[in-house]
mmCIF file of the N, C-alpha and C atoms, coordinates in Angstrom:
data_MODEL
# 
_entry.id   MODEL 
# 
loop_
_atom_site.group_PDB 
_atom_site.id 
_atom_site.type_symbol 
_atom_site.label_atom_id 
_atom_site.label_alt_id 
_atom_site.label_comp_id 
_atom_site.label_asym_id 
_atom_site.label_entity_id 
_atom_site.label_seq_id 
_atom_site.pdbx_PDB_ins_code 
_atom_site.Cartn_x 
_atom_site.Cartn_y 
_atom_site.Cartn_z 
_atom_site.occupancy 
_atom_site.B_iso_or_equiv 
_atom_site.pdbx_formal_charge 
_atom_site.auth_seq_id 
_atom_site.auth_comp_id 
_atom_site.auth_asym_id 
_atom_site.auth_atom_id 
_atom_site.pdbx_PDB_model_num 
ATOM 1   N N  . UNK A 1 1  ? 25.776 -42.265 -58.699 1.00 0.00 ? 1  UNK A N  1 
ATOM 2   C CA . UNK A 1 1  ? 27.055 -41.965 -59.313 1.00 0.00 ? 1  UNK A CA 1 
ATOM 3   C C  . UNK A 1 1  ? 26.858 -40.811 -60.301 1.00 0.00 ? 1  UNK A C  1 
ATOM 4   N N  . UNK A 1 2  ? 27.681 -39.819 -60.211 1.00 0.00 ? 2  UNK A N  1 
ATOM 5   C CA . UNK A 1 2  ? 27.532 -38.607 -61.020 1.00 0.00 ? 2  UNK A CA 1 
ATOM 6   C C  . UNK A 1 2  ? 27.766 -38.885 -62.505 1.00 0.00 ? 2  UNK A C  1 
ATOM 7   N N  . UNK A 1 3  ? 28.692 -39.764 -62.819 1.00 0.00 ? 3  UNK A N  1 
ATOM 8   C CA . UNK A 1 3  ? 28.960 -40.071 -64.234 1.00 0.00 ? 3  UNK A CA 1 
ATOM 9   C C  . UNK A 1 3  ? 27.736 -40.697 -64.879 1.00 0.00 ? 3  UNK A C  1 
ATOM 10  N N  . UNK A 1 4  ? 27.061 -41.580 -64.145 1.00 0.00 ? 4  UNK A N  1 
ATOM 11  C CA . UNK A 1 4  ? 25.837 -42.189 -64.683 1.00 0.00 ? 4  UNK A CA 1 
ATOM 12  C C  . UNK A 1 4  ? 24.781 -41.131 -64.977 1.00 0.00 ? 4  UNK A C  1 
ATOM 13  N N  . UNK A 1 5  ? 24.692 -40.109 -64.123 1.00 0.00 ? 5  UNK A N  1 
ATOM 14  C CA . UNK A 1 5  ? 23.733 -39.033 -64.362 1.00 0.00 ? 5  UNK A CA 1 
ATOM 15  C C  . UNK A 1 5  ? 24.085 -38.291 -65.642 1.00 0.00 ? 5  UNK A C  1 
ATOM 16  N N  . UNK A 1 6  ? 25.364 -38.060 -65.871 1.00 0.00 ? 6  UNK A N  1 
ATOM 17  C CA . UNK A 1 6  ? 25.795 -37.367 -67.085 1.00 0.00 ? 6  UNK A CA 1 
ATOM 18  C C  . UNK A 1 6  ? 25.436 -38.161 -68.330 1.00 0.00 ? 6  UNK A C  1 
ATOM 19  N N  . UNK A 1 7  ? 25.785 -39.440 -68.343 1.00 0.00 ? 7  UNK A N  1 
ATOM 20  C CA . UNK A 1 7  ? 25.593 -40.220 -69.568 1.00 0.00 ? 7  UNK A CA 1 
ATOM 21  C C  . UNK A 1 7  ? 24.148 -40.629 -69.804 1.00 0.00 ? 7  UNK A C  1 
ATOM 22  N N  . UNK A 1 8  ? 23.330 -40.652 -68.757 1.00 0.00 ? 8  UNK A N  1 
ATOM 23  C CA . UNK A 1 8  ? 21.941 -41.076 -68.928 1.00 0.00 ? 8  UNK A CA 1 
ATOM 24  C C  . UNK A 1 8  ? 20.949 -39.921 -69.039 1.00 0.00 ? 8  UNK A C  1 
ATOM 25  N N  . UNK A 1 9  ? 21.409 -38.713 -68.859 1.00 0.00 ? 9  UNK A N  1 
ATOM 26  C CA . UNK A 1 9  ? 20.552 -37.542 -69.068 1.00 0.00 ? 9  UNK A CA 1 
ATOM 27  C C  . UNK A 1 9  ? 20.771 -37.061 -70.506 1.00 0.00 ? 9  UNK A C  1 
ATOM 28  N N  . UNK A 1 10 ? 19.729 -37.119 -71.297 1.00 0.00 ? 10 UNK A N  1 
ATOM 29  C CA . UNK A 1 10 ? 19.862 -36.758 -72.708 1.00 0.00 ? 10 UNK A CA 1 
ATOM 30  C C  . UNK A 1 10 ? 20.338 -35.322 -72.882 1.00 0.00 ? 10 UNK A C  1 
ATOM 31  N N  . UNK A 1 11 ? 19.784 -34.408 -72.122 1.00 0.00 ? 11 UNK A N  1 
ATOM 32  C CA . UNK A 1 11 ? 20.174 -32.997 -72.260 1.00 0.00 ? 11 UNK A CA 1 
ATOM 33  C C  . UNK A 1 11 ? 21.640 -32.789 -71.875 1.00 0.00 ? 11 UNK A C  1 
ATOM 34  N N  . UNK A 1 12 ? 22.054 -33.369 -70.765 1.00 0.00 ? 12 UNK A N  1 
ATOM 35  C CA . UNK A 1 12 ? 23.453 -33.232 -70.341 1.00 0.00 ? 12 UNK A CA 1 
ATOM 36  C C  . UNK A 1 12 ? 24.401 -33.902 -71.327 1.00 0.00 ? 12 UNK A C  1 
ATOM 37  N N  . UNK A 1 13 ? 24.041 -35.112 -71.749 1.00 0.00 ? 13 UNK A N  1 
ATOM 38  C CA . UNK A 1 13 ? 24.912 -35.853 -72.660 1.00 0.00 ? 13 UNK A CA 1 
ATOM 39  C C  . UNK A 1 13 ? 25.041 -35.129 -73.999 1.00 0.00 ? 13 UNK A C  1 
ATOM 40  N N  . UNK A 1 14 ? 23.948 -34.611 -74.521 1.00 0.00 ? 14 UNK A N  1 
ATOM 41  C CA . UNK A 1 14 ? 24.001 -33.888 -75.789 1.00 0.00 ? 14 UNK A CA 1 
ATOM 42  C C  . UNK A 1 14 ? 24.877 -32.635 -75.681 1.00 0.00 ? 14 UNK A C  1 
ATOM 43  N N  . UNK A 1 15 ? 24.748 -31.922 -74.572 1.00 0.00 ? 15 UNK A N  1 
ATOM 44  C CA . UNK A 1 15 ? 25.589 -30.741 -74.360 1.00 0.00 ? 15 UNK A CA 1 
ATOM 45  C C  . UNK A 1 15 ? 27.054 -31.125 -74.250 1.00 0.00 ? 15 UNK A C  1 
ATOM 46  N N  . UNK A 1 16 ? 27.331 -32.197 -73.549 1.00 0.00 ? 16 UNK A N  1 
ATOM 47  C CA . UNK A 1 16 ? 28.695 -32.685 -73.391 1.00 0.00 ? 16 UNK A CA 1 
ATOM 48  C C  . UNK A 1 16 ? 29.286 -33.086 -74.740 1.00 0.00 ? 16 UNK A C  1 
ATOM 49  N N  . UNK A 1 17 ? 28.512 -33.807 -75.546 1.00 0.00 ? 17 UNK A N  1 
ATOM 50  C CA . UNK A 1 17 ? 28.983 -34.233 -76.868 1.00 0.00 ? 17 UNK A CA 1 
ATOM 51  C C  . UNK A 1 17 ? 29.199 -33.032 -77.794 1.00 0.00 ? 17 UNK A C  1 
ATOM 52  N N  . UNK A 1 18 ? 28.349 -32.035 -77.690 1.00 0.00 ? 18 UNK A N  1 
ATOM 53  C CA . UNK A 1 18 ? 28.530 -30.835 -78.498 1.00 0.00 ? 18 UNK A CA 1 
ATOM 54  C C  . UNK A 1 18 ? 29.846 -30.151 -78.154 1.00 0.00 ? 18 UNK A C  1 
ATOM 55  N N  . UNK A 1 19 ? 30.148 -30.054 -76.864 1.00 0.00 ? 19 UNK A N  1 
ATOM 56  C CA . UNK A 1 19 ? 31.420 -29.473 -76.425 1.00 0.00 ? 19 UNK A CA 1 
ATOM 57  C C  . UNK A 1 19 ? 32.600 -30.302 -76.923 1.00 0.00 ? 19 UNK A C  1 
ATOM 58  N N  . UNK A 1 20 ? 32.488 -31.610 -76.831 1.00 0.00 ? 20 UNK A N  1 
ATOM 59  C CA . UNK A 1 20 ? 33.559 -32.478 -77.327 1.00 0.00 ? 20 UNK A CA 1 
ATOM 60  C C  . UNK A 1 20 ? 33.756 -32.307 -78.829 1.00 0.00 ? 20 UNK A C  1 
ATOM 61  N N  . UNK A 1 21 ? 32.666 -32.203 -79.567 1.00 0.00 ? 21 UNK A N  1 
ATOM 62  C CA . UNK A 1 21 ? 32.760 -32.019 -81.019 1.00 0.00 ? 21 UNK A CA 1 
ATOM 63  C C  . UNK A 1 21 ? 33.450 -30.704 -81.371 1.00 0.00 ? 21 UNK A C  1 
ATOM 64  N N  . UNK A 1 22 ? 33.133 -29.651 -80.627 1.00 0.00 ? 22 UNK A N  1 
ATOM 65  C CA . UNK A 1 22 ? 33.787 -28.364 -80.866 1.00 0.00 ? 22 UNK A CA 1 
ATOM 66  C C  . UNK A 1 22 ? 35.280 -28.447 -80.585 1.00 0.00 ? 22 UNK A C  1 
ATOM 67  N N  . UNK A 1 23 ? 35.639 -29.124 -79.519 1.00 0.00 ? 23 UNK A N  1 
ATOM 68  C CA . UNK A 1 23 ? 37.055 -29.283 -79.192 1.00 0.00 ? 23 UNK A CA 1 
ATOM 69  C C  . UNK A 1 23 ? 37.767 -30.169 -80.208 1.00 0.00 ? 23 UNK A C  1 
ATOM 70  N N  . UNK A 1 24 ? 37.075 -31.196 -80.694 1.00 0.00 ? 24 UNK A N  1 
ATOM 71  C CA . UNK A 1 24 ? 37.662 -32.052 -81.727 1.00 0.00 ? 24 UNK A CA 1 
ATOM 72  C C  . UNK A 1 24 ? 37.895 -31.271 -83.017 1.00 0.00 ? 24 UNK A C  1 
ATOM 73  N N  . UNK A 1 25 ? 36.926 -30.472 -83.413 1.00 0.00 ? 25 UNK A N  1 
ATOM 74  C CA . UNK A 1 25 ? 37.094 -29.648 -84.614 1.00 0.00 ? 25 UNK A CA 1 
ATOM 75  C C  . UNK A 1 25 ? 38.311 -28.732 -84.479 1.00 0.00 ? 25 UNK A C  1 
ATOM 76  N N  . UNK A 1 26 ? 38.443 -28.105 -83.317 1.00 0.00 ? 26 UNK A N  1 
ATOM 77  C CA . UNK A 1 26 ? 39.579 -27.228 -83.085 1.00 0.00 ? 26 UNK A CA 1 
ATOM 78  C C  . UNK A 1 26 ? 40.895 -28.009 -83.139 1.00 0.00 ? 26 UNK A C  1 
ATOM 79  N N  . UNK A 1 27 ? 40.905 -29.180 -82.536 1.00 0.00 ? 27 UNK A N  1 
ATOM 80  C CA . UNK A 1 27 ? 42.120 -29.997 -82.519 1.00 0.00 ? 27 UNK A CA 1 
ATOM 81  C C  . UNK A 1 27 ? 42.511 -30.444 -83.927 1.00 0.00 ? 27 UNK A C  1 
ATOM 82  N N  . UNK A 1 28 ? 41.532 -30.830 -84.731 1.00 0.00 ? 28 UNK A N  1 
ATOM 83  C CA . UNK A 1 28 ? 41.831 -31.230 -86.109 1.00 0.00 ? 28 UNK A CA 1 
ATOM 84  C C  . UNK A 1 28 ? 42.389 -30.053 -86.911 1.00 0.00 ? 28 UNK A C  1 
ATOM 85  N N  . UNK A 1 29 ? 41.833 -28.857 -86.685 1.00 0.00 ? 29 UNK A N  1 
ATOM 86  C CA . UNK A 1 29 ? 42.375 -27.673 -87.363 1.00 0.00 ? 29 UNK A CA 1 
ATOM 87  C C  . UNK A 1 29 ? 43.815 -27.404 -86.929 1.00 0.00 ? 29 UNK A C  1 
ATOM 88  N N  . UNK A 1 30 ? 44.071 -27.532 -85.637 1.00 0.00 ? 30 UNK A N  1 
ATOM 89  C CA . UNK A 1 30 ? 45.430 -27.334 -85.132 1.00 0.00 ? 30 UNK A CA 1 
ATOM 90  C C  . UNK A 1 30 ? 46.381 -28.367 -85.720 1.00 0.00 ? 30 UNK A C  1 
ATOM 91  N N  . UNK A 1 31 ? 45.929 -29.603 -85.802 1.00 0.00 ? 31 UNK A N  1 
ATOM 92  C CA . UNK A 1 31 ? 46.768 -30.673 -86.334 1.00 0.00 ? 31 UNK A CA 1 
ATOM 93  C C  . UNK A 1 31 ? 47.153 -30.411 -87.784 1.00 0.00 ? 31 UNK A C  1 
ATOM 94  N N  . UNK A 1 32 ? 46.213 -29.895 -88.561 1.00 0.00 ? 32 UNK A N  1 
ATOM 95  C CA . UNK A 1 32 ? 46.492 -29.646 -89.980 1.00 0.00 ? 32 UNK A CA 1 
ATOM 96  C C  . UNK A 1 32 ? 47.454 -28.474 -90.188 1.00 0.00 ? 32 UNK A C  1 
ATOM 97  N N  . UNK A 1 33 ? 47.649 -27.653 -89.165 1.00 0.00 ? 33 UNK A N  1 
ATOM 98  C CA . UNK A 1 33 ? 48.514 -26.480 -89.288 1.00 0.00 ? 33 UNK A CA 1 
ATOM 99  C C  . UNK A 1 33 ? 49.892 -26.679 -88.658 1.00 0.00 ? 33 UNK A C  1 
ATOM 100 N N  . UNK A 1 34 ? 50.138 -27.811 -88.054 1.00 0.00 ? 34 UNK A N  1 
ATOM 101 C CA . UNK A 1 34 ? 51.403 -28.039 -87.354 1.00 0.00 ? 34 UNK A CA 1 
ATOM 102 C C  . UNK A 1 34 ? 52.406 -28.777 -88.240 1.00 0.00 ? 34 UNK A C  1 
ATOM 103 N N  . UNK A 1 35 ? 53.691 -28.416 -88.066 1.00 0.00 ? 35 UNK A N  1 
ATOM 104 C CA . UNK A 1 35 ? 54.777 -29.077 -88.778 1.00 0.00 ? 35 UNK A CA 1 
ATOM 105 C C  . UNK A 1 35 ? 55.679 -29.866 -87.835 1.00 0.00 ? 35 UNK A C  1 
ATOM 106 N N  . UNK A 1 36 ? 55.747 -29.442 -86.591 1.00 0.00 ? 36 UNK A N  1 
ATOM 107 C CA . UNK A 1 36 ? 56.625 -30.061 -85.603 1.00 0.00 ? 36 UNK A CA 1 
ATOM 108 C C  . UNK A 1 36 ? 56.046 -31.410 -85.154 1.00 0.00 ? 36 UNK A C  1 
ATOM 109 N N  . UNK A 1 37 ? 56.811 -32.498 -85.315 1.00 0.00 ? 37 UNK A N  1 
ATOM 110 C CA . UNK A 1 37 ? 56.288 -33.823 -84.950 1.00 0.00 ? 37 UNK A CA 1 
ATOM 111 C C  . UNK A 1 37 ? 55.809 -33.917 -83.496 1.00 0.00 ? 37 UNK A C  1 
ATOM 112 N N  . UNK A 1 38 ? 56.531 -33.308 -82.561 1.00 0.00 ? 38 UNK A N  1 
ATOM 113 C CA . UNK A 1 38 ? 56.119 -33.410 -81.161 1.00 0.00 ? 38 UNK A CA 1 
ATOM 114 C C  . UNK A 1 38 ? 54.764 -32.735 -80.931 1.00 0.00 ? 38 UNK A C  1 
ATOM 115 N N  . UNK A 1 39 ? 54.514 -31.640 -81.605 1.00 0.00 ? 39 UNK A N  1 
ATOM 116 C CA . UNK A 1 39 ? 53.205 -30.970 -81.497 1.00 0.00 ? 39 UNK A CA 1 
ATOM 117 C C  . UNK A 1 39 ? 52.108 -31.828 -82.130 1.00 0.00 ? 39 UNK A C  1 
ATOM 118 N N  . UNK A 1 40 ? 52.430 -32.445 -83.254 1.00 0.00 ? 40 UNK A N  1 
ATOM 119 C CA . UNK A 1 40 ? 51.448 -33.306 -83.916 1.00 0.00 ? 40 UNK A CA 1 
ATOM 120 C C  . UNK A 1 40 ? 51.096 -34.495 -83.027 1.00 0.00 ? 40 UNK A C  1 
ATOM 121 N N  . UNK A 1 41 ? 52.093 -35.101 -82.384 1.00 0.00 ? 41 UNK A N  1 
ATOM 122 C CA . UNK A 1 41 ? 51.830 -36.227 -81.487 1.00 0.00 ? 41 UNK A CA 1 
ATOM 123 C C  . UNK A 1 41 ? 50.974 -35.787 -80.300 1.00 0.00 ? 41 UNK A C  1 
ATOM 124 N N  . UNK A 1 42 ? 51.255 -34.608 -79.761 1.00 0.00 ? 42 UNK A N  1 
ATOM 125 C CA . UNK A 1 42 ? 50.479 -34.106 -78.630 1.00 0.00 ? 42 UNK A CA 1 
ATOM 126 C C  . UNK A 1 42 ? 49.026 -33.916 -79.023 1.00 0.00 ? 42 UNK A C  1 
ATOM 127 N N  . UNK A 1 43 ? 48.810 -33.330 -80.186 1.00 0.00 ? 43 UNK A N  1 
ATOM 128 C CA . UNK A 1 43 ? 47.437 -33.080 -80.645 1.00 0.00 ? 43 UNK A CA 1 
ATOM 129 C C  . UNK A 1 43 ? 46.735 -34.396 -80.964 1.00 0.00 ? 43 UNK A C  1 
ATOM 130 N N  . UNK A 1 44 ? 47.461 -35.364 -81.517 1.00 0.00 ? 44 UNK A N  1 
ATOM 131 C CA . UNK A 1 44 ? 46.866 -36.674 -81.772 1.00 0.00 ? 44 UNK A CA 1 
ATOM 132 C C  . UNK A 1 44 ? 46.412 -37.321 -80.456 1.00 0.00 ? 44 UNK A C  1 
ATOM 133 N N  . UNK A 1 45 ? 47.220 -37.170 -79.415 1.00 0.00 ? 45 UNK A N  1 
ATOM 134 C CA . UNK A 1 45 ? 46.834 -37.690 -78.100 1.00 0.00 ? 45 UNK A CA 1 
ATOM 135 C C  . UNK A 1 45 ? 45.602 -36.993 -77.558 1.00 0.00 ? 45 UNK A C  1 
ATOM 136 N N  . UNK A 1 46 ? 45.517 -35.695 -77.802 1.00 0.00 ? 46 UNK A N  1 
ATOM 137 C CA . UNK A 1 46 ? 44.339 -34.932 -77.378 1.00 0.00 ? 46 UNK A CA 1 
ATOM 138 C C  . UNK A 1 46 ? 43.096 -35.425 -78.101 1.00 0.00 ? 46 UNK A C  1 
ATOM 139 N N  . UNK A 1 47 ? 43.219 -35.654 -79.388 1.00 0.00 ? 47 UNK A N  1 
ATOM 140 C CA . UNK A 1 47 ? 42.093 -36.150 -80.187 1.00 0.00 ? 47 UNK A CA 1 
ATOM 141 C C  . UNK A 1 47 ? 41.667 -37.534 -79.697 1.00 0.00 ? 47 UNK A C  1 
ATOM 142 N N  . UNK A 1 48 ? 42.641 -38.369 -79.397 1.00 0.00 ? 48 UNK A N  1 
ATOM 143 C CA . UNK A 1 48 ? 42.318 -39.707 -78.898 1.00 0.00 ? 48 UNK A CA 1 
ATOM 144 C C  . UNK A 1 48 ? 41.575 -39.627 -77.566 1.00 0.00 ? 48 UNK A C  1 
ATOM 145 N N  . UNK A 1 49 ? 42.019 -38.755 -76.682 1.00 0.00 ? 49 UNK A N  1 
ATOM 146 C CA . UNK A 1 49 ? 41.363 -38.594 -75.381 1.00 0.00 ? 49 UNK A CA 1 
ATOM 147 C C  . UNK A 1 49 ? 39.929 -38.075 -75.542 1.00 0.00 ? 49 UNK A C  1 
ATOM 148 N N  . UNK A 1 50 ? 39.743 -37.111 -76.426 1.00 0.00 ? 50 UNK A N  1 
ATOM 149 C CA . UNK A 1 50 ? 38.400 -36.571 -76.653 1.00 0.00 ? 50 UNK A CA 1 
ATOM 150 C C  . UNK A 1 50 ? 37.476 -37.634 -77.241 1.00 0.00 ? 50 UNK A C  1 
ATOM 151 N N  . UNK A 1 51 ? 37.994 -38.427 -78.177 1.00 0.00 ? 51 UNK A N  1 
ATOM 152 C CA . UNK A 1 51 ? 37.183 -39.504 -78.755 1.00 0.00 ? 51 UNK A CA 1 
ATOM 153 C C  . UNK A 1 51 ? 36.840 -40.570 -77.722 1.00 0.00 ? 51 UNK A C  1 
ATOM 154 N N  . UNK A 1 52 ? 37.750 -40.832 -76.799 1.00 0.00 ? 52 UNK A N  1 
ATOM 155 C CA . UNK A 1 52 ? 37.445 -41.823 -75.763 1.00 0.00 ? 52 UNK A CA 1 
ATOM 156 C C  . UNK A 1 52 ? 36.353 -41.303 -74.832 1.00 0.00 ? 52 UNK A C  1 
ATOM 157 N N  . UNK A 1 53 ? 36.308 -39.990 -74.605 1.00 0.00 ? 53 UNK A N  1 
ATOM 158 C CA . UNK A 1 53 ? 35.234 -39.424 -73.792 1.00 0.00 ? 53 UNK A CA 1 
ATOM 159 C C  . UNK A 1 53 ? 33.875 -39.559 -74.485 1.00 0.00 ? 53 UNK A C  1 
ATOM 160 N N  . UNK A 1 54 ? 33.875 -39.540 -75.812 1.00 0.00 ? 54 UNK A N  1 
ATOM 161 C CA . UNK A 1 54 ? 32.609 -39.712 -76.540 1.00 0.00 ? 54 UNK A CA 1 
ATOM 162 C C  . UNK A 1 54 ? 32.071 -41.134 -76.394 1.00 0.00 ? 54 UNK A C  1 
ATOM 163 N N  . UNK A 1 55 ? 32.938 -42.083 -76.029 1.00 0.00 ? 55 UNK A N  1 
ATOM 164 C CA . UNK A 1 55 ? 32.521 -43.474 -75.832 1.00 0.00 ? 55 UNK A CA 1 
ATOM 165 C C  . UNK A 1 55 ? 32.174 -43.767 -74.373 1.00 0.00 ? 55 UNK A C  1 
ATOM 166 N N  . UNK A 1 56 ? 32.208 -42.751 -73.540 1.00 0.00 ? 56 UNK A N  1 
ATOM 167 C CA . UNK A 1 56 ? 31.985 -42.923 -72.110 1.00 0.00 ? 56 UNK A CA 1 
ATOM 168 C C  . UNK A 1 56 ? 30.617 -43.523 -71.799 1.00 0.00 ? 56 UNK A C  1 
ATOM 169 N N  . UNK A 1 57 ? 29.607 -43.119 -72.519 1.00 0.00 ? 57 UNK A N  1 
ATOM 170 C CA . UNK A 1 57 ? 28.248 -43.618 -72.271 1.00 0.00 ? 57 UNK A CA 1 
ATOM 171 C C  . UNK A 1 57 ? 28.198 -45.134 -72.422 1.00 0.00 ? 57 UNK A C  1 
ATOM 172 N N  . UNK A 1 58 ? 28.789 -45.633 -73.500 1.00 0.00 ? 58 UNK A N  1 
ATOM 173 C CA . UNK A 1 58 ? 28.794 -47.076 -73.725 1.00 0.00 ? 58 UNK A CA 1 
ATOM 174 C C  . UNK A 1 58 ? 29.576 -47.807 -72.635 1.00 0.00 ? 58 UNK A C  1 
ATOM 175 N N  . UNK A 1 59 ? 30.687 -47.227 -72.229 1.00 0.00 ? 59 UNK A N  1 
ATOM 176 C CA . UNK A 1 59 ? 31.510 -47.864 -71.207 1.00 0.00 ? 59 UNK A CA 1 
ATOM 177 C C  . UNK A 1 59 ? 30.788 -47.911 -69.863 1.00 0.00 ? 59 UNK A C  1 
ATOM 178 N N  . UNK A 1 60 ? 30.164 -46.816 -69.487 1.00 0.00 ? 60 UNK A N  1 
ATOM 179 C CA . UNK A 1 60 ? 29.479 -46.753 -68.188 1.00 0.00 ? 60 UNK A CA 1 
ATOM 180 C C  . UNK A 1 60 ? 28.266 -47.674 -68.171 1.00 0.00 ? 60 UNK A C  1 
ATOM 181 N N  . UNK A 1 61 ? 27.556 -47.754 -69.273 1.00 0.00 ? 61 UNK A N  1 
ATOM 182 C CA . UNK A 1 61 ? 26.332 -48.547 -69.313 1.00 0.00 ? 61 UNK A CA 1 
ATOM 183 C C  . UNK A 1 61 ? 26.534 -49.978 -69.789 1.00 0.00 ? 61 UNK A C  1 
ATOM 184 N N  . UNK A 1 62 ? 27.767 -50.364 -70.080 1.00 0.00 ? 62 UNK A N  1 
ATOM 185 C CA . UNK A 1 62 ? 27.996 -51.727 -70.568 1.00 0.00 ? 62 UNK A CA 1 
ATOM 186 C C  . UNK A 1 62 ? 27.782 -52.729 -69.449 1.00 0.00 ? 62 UNK A C  1 
ATOM 187 N N  . UNK A 1 63 ? 27.383 -53.918 -69.841 1.00 0.00 ? 63 UNK A N  1 
ATOM 188 C CA . UNK A 1 63 ? 27.132 -54.963 -68.845 1.00 0.00 ? 63 UNK A CA 1 
ATOM 189 C C  . UNK A 1 63 ? 28.357 -55.847 -68.657 1.00 0.00 ? 63 UNK A C  1 
ATOM 190 N N  . UNK A 1 64 ? 29.266 -55.867 -69.633 1.00 0.00 ? 64 UNK A N  1 
ATOM 191 C CA . UNK A 1 64 ? 30.468 -56.677 -69.476 1.00 0.00 ? 64 UNK A CA 1 
ATOM 192 C C  . UNK A 1 64 ? 31.589 -55.810 -68.942 1.00 0.00 ? 64 UNK A C  1 
ATOM 193 N N  . UNK A 1 65 ? 32.394 -56.390 -68.127 1.00 0.00 ? 65 UNK A N  1 
ATOM 194 C CA . UNK A 1 65 ? 33.511 -55.680 -67.533 1.00 0.00 ? 65 UNK A CA 1 
ATOM 195 C C  . UNK A 1 65 ? 34.763 -55.990 -68.339 1.00 0.00 ? 65 UNK A C  1 
ATOM 196 N N  . UNK A 1 66 ? 35.552 -54.948 -68.624 1.00 0.00 ? 66 UNK A N  1 
ATOM 197 C CA . UNK A 1 66 ? 36.836 -55.092 -69.290 1.00 0.00 ? 66 UNK A CA 1 
ATOM 198 C C  . UNK A 1 66 ? 36.677 -55.772 -70.650 1.00 0.00 ? 66 UNK A C  1 
ATOM 199 N N  . UNK A 1 67 ? 35.948 -55.164 -71.552 1.00 0.00 ? 67 UNK A N  1 
ATOM 200 C CA . UNK A 1 67 ? 35.671 -55.766 -72.854 1.00 0.00 ? 67 UNK A CA 1 
ATOM 201 C C  . UNK A 1 67 ? 36.924 -55.934 -73.694 1.00 0.00 ? 67 UNK A C  1 
ATOM 202 N N  . UNK A 1 68 ? 37.920 -55.053 -73.562 1.00 0.00 ? 68 UNK A N  1 
ATOM 203 C CA . UNK A 1 68 ? 39.156 -55.215 -74.321 1.00 0.00 ? 68 UNK A CA 1 
ATOM 204 C C  . UNK A 1 68 ? 39.850 -56.505 -73.922 1.00 0.00 ? 68 UNK A C  1 
ATOM 205 N N  . UNK A 1 69 ? 39.858 -56.799 -72.642 1.00 0.00 ? 69 UNK A N  1 
ATOM 206 C CA . UNK A 1 69 ? 40.458 -58.040 -72.167 1.00 0.00 ? 69 UNK A CA 1 
ATOM 207 C C  . UNK A 1 69 ? 39.692 -59.239 -72.718 1.00 0.00 ? 69 UNK A C  1 
ATOM 208 N N  . UNK A 1 70 ? 38.358 -59.167 -72.700 1.00 0.00 ? 70 UNK A N  1 
ATOM 209 C CA . UNK A 1 70 ? 37.542 -60.268 -73.202 1.00 0.00 ? 70 UNK A CA 1 
ATOM 210 C C  . UNK A 1 70 ? 37.785 -60.501 -74.686 1.00 0.00 ? 70 UNK A C  1 
ATOM 211 N N  . UNK A 1 71 ? 37.946 -59.429 -75.464 1.00 0.00 ? 71 UNK A N  1 
ATOM 212 C CA . UNK A 1 71 ? 38.224 -59.576 -76.893 1.00 0.00 ? 71 UNK A CA 1 
ATOM 213 C C  . UNK A 1 71 ? 39.574 -60.250 -77.100 1.00 0.00 ? 71 UNK A C  1 
ATOM 214 N N  . UNK A 1 72 ? 40.552 -59.888 -76.285 1.00 0.00 ? 72 UNK A N  1 
ATOM 215 C CA . UNK A 1 72 ? 41.879 -60.486 -76.398 1.00 0.00 ? 72 UNK A CA 1 
ATOM 216 C C  . UNK A 1 72 ? 41.816 -61.968 -76.081 1.00 0.00 ? 72 UNK A C  1 
ATOM 217 N N  . UNK A 1 73 ? 41.088 -62.329 -75.055 1.00 0.00 ? 73 UNK A N  1 
ATOM 218 C CA . UNK A 1 73 ? 40.963 -63.742 -74.682 1.00 0.00 ? 73 UNK A CA 1 
ATOM 219 C C  . UNK A 1 73 ? 40.301 -64.522 -75.819 1.00 0.00 ? 73 UNK A C  1 
ATOM 220 N N  . UNK A 1 74 ? 39.216 -63.990 -76.367 1.00 0.00 ? 74 UNK A N  1 
ATOM 221 C CA . UNK A 1 74 ? 38.520 -64.678 -77.455 1.00 0.00 ? 74 UNK A CA 1 
ATOM 222 C C  . UNK A 1 74 ? 39.409 -64.824 -78.673 1.00 0.00 ? 74 UNK A C  1 
ATOM 223 N N  . UNK A 1 75 ? 40.213 -63.803 -78.979 1.00 0.00 ? 75 UNK A N  1 
ATOM 224 C CA . UNK A 1 75 ? 41.080 -63.852 -80.146 1.00 0.00 ? 75 UNK A CA 1 
ATOM 225 C C  . UNK A 1 75 ? 42.177 -64.901 -79.978 1.00 0.00 ? 75 UNK A C  1 
ATOM 226 N N  . UNK A 1 76 ? 42.709 -65.038 -78.772 1.00 0.00 ? 76 UNK A N  1 
ATOM 227 C CA . UNK A 1 76 ? 43.776 -66.009 -78.552 1.00 0.00 ? 76 UNK A CA 1 
ATOM 228 C C  . UNK A 1 76 ? 43.256 -67.430 -78.449 1.00 0.00 ? 76 UNK A C  1 
ATOM 229 N N  . UNK A 1 77 ? 41.980 -67.596 -78.140 1.00 0.00 ? 77 UNK A N  1 
ATOM 230 C CA . UNK A 1 77 ? 41.406 -68.939 -78.049 1.00 0.00 ? 77 UNK A CA 1 
ATOM 231 C C  . UNK A 1 77 ? 41.319 -69.611 -79.415 1.00 0.00 ? 77 UNK A C  1 
ATOM 232 N N  . UNK A 1 78 ? 41.317 -68.829 -80.479 1.00 0.00 ? 78 UNK A N  1 
ATOM 233 C CA . UNK A 1 78 ? 41.207 -69.386 -81.827 1.00 0.00 ? 78 UNK A CA 1 
ATOM 234 C C  . UNK A 1 78 ? 42.510 -70.007 -82.315 1.00 0.00 ? 78 UNK A C  1 
ATOM 235 N N  . UNK A 1 79 ? 43.613 -69.771 -81.625 1.00 0.00 ? 79 UNK A N  1 
ATOM 236 C CA . UNK A 1 79 ? 44.900 -70.294 -82.074 1.00 0.00 ? 79 UNK A CA 1 
ATOM 237 C C  . UNK A 1 79 ? 45.149 -71.683 -81.609 1.00 0.00 ? 79 UNK A C  1 
# 
């Protein structure tokens, strides 16, 4: 699987994270300069997407499937 190669190769992953960090920095600068709410929401969505890509390694290499669902189940079991 190509994604596994990306996240498990240190050189590739570091380069990918560096690119994501540069894009995040740019997005944060853009966000601080915008006044229009629709533009701010768009940039916030971009930042969220970039941050989710930074978590890709953990998601691909995790042993549990659908951890958000599992957390929800555990939280509701306490009631």
